[in-house]
C-alpha positions, 0 to 999 in steps of 0.5 A, a space after each residue: 067655170 073658172 071662178 072671179 077670185 081664181 081668174 084674178 089670182 091667176 092674173 096676179 100671179 101672171 103679172 109677178 112673174 111677168 115682171 120678175 122675168 123682165 126685171 131679170 132680163 133687162 138687168 142682164 142685157 144692160 150688164 152685158 158680157 158673161 151675165 148676159 151670156 150666162 142667162 142666154 145660155 141657161 134659156 137655151 138649155 131650158 129650150 132644148 129640155 122643153 123641146 125634148 118634152 114636146 117632141 119625145 126626143 130620145 134620152 141619148 140624143 137629148 144629152 148629145 144635143 146638150 153637149 153640142 149646145 153647151 160647146 157651141 155657146 162656150 165657143 160663141 162666148 170665147 170668141 165674139 168676132 164674126 169668125 166666133 159666130 160662124 164657127 159656133 153656129 157651124 157646130 150647132 148646125 153640124 150636131 143637128 145634122 149628125 143626130 138627125 139620122 139617128 134621132 129624126 126631125 126632133 133632132 133639129 131642137 139643137 138648132 132651135 135653141 142654139 142658133 138664136 142664142 149664138 146670135 144674141 151672144 154675138 150681137 150683145 157684144 158688138 160695140 152698139 150691142 146694148 142698143 140693138 138688143 134693145 131694139 130687138 126686144 122693142 120689135 117683138 114686144 111691140 108685135 106682141 102687144 099690138 097684135 093682142 090689142 088689134 086682135 081682141 078690138 077688131 077680130 075677123 078672120 083667123 089667121 091659122 085657126 088650125 093651129 093658134 085660134 086666137 090669132 087674126 089677120 087684124 092682129 098680124 097686121 096691127 103687130 106689123 104696123 106697130 113693129 114699123 113704128 117702134 123699130 124705126 123710132 128706136 133705131 132713130 133714138 139710138 142712131 142705128 142704121 136706117 135700114 135696121 130700123 126699117 126692118 121692123 115689119 118683116 121681124 113682126 112677121 118673123 116673130 108671129 111665125 115663131 109663135 105659130 110654129 111653137 103653137 103648132 109643136 104644143 098641139 102635136 104633143 097635146 100640151 097647153 104650154 112648153 113647160 111649167 117653169 114659170 108660174 102663170 106663163 108656161 114654159 121658157 119657149 113659151 115666152 121667147 118663141 117670138 125673139 128667136 127667129 127675130 134674133 136670128 134674123 137680125 144677126 143676118 141683117 147686121 152681117 149683111 148691112 155692115 158688110 162684116 
């Protein structure tokens, strides 16, 4: 049994770590440029390392994937045009496919870590990049918070008991509803396109899928967390799993919606 004092200490540790992470993340988002890109690149490299631990990606394949990741992110940082986004994404995708015959499905960790990072770097470099990154953060955070609140207060049928026993359908619907409202309000406040504001519900579903996918990876690996880098929070992947598919979908939506 966990003693009350130990539980309180764990809550304090999680809170302090969470506040520090939020401060660093929001400062980087606000500053933008190389500071934001560097933070995203470091996070992507750490995610790739945690992926290796969960999937037993061979060391040589991990090193090759890290090289492709570095090259793709460098290209995304140097060329922030749409062409740069597409070339960086193509390089990372090609790297995953080249490694696939030799390393198997774990080779897709390169795409898992790299493509969302490229998307975020490109989005932040847009003229309204600060606003759209804040929108992404608002939607995903609203999804997580209200999914937790609805799941705990309503309960009911489990969403995917074999993967994540704590998640419920009530939590999913609560997260989707919150993301719709918060996404629309944030988009309206920043004068972002209306179609983007209305996509909050879909982004909430994607965030939950990202969370479930990481939970599935951890269950297959027999791991509680993706890593132990963040005291009280586990690994970097544990904190960004919901953001990753939303970043990709948002970049795609901007390309299509703005006719870029």
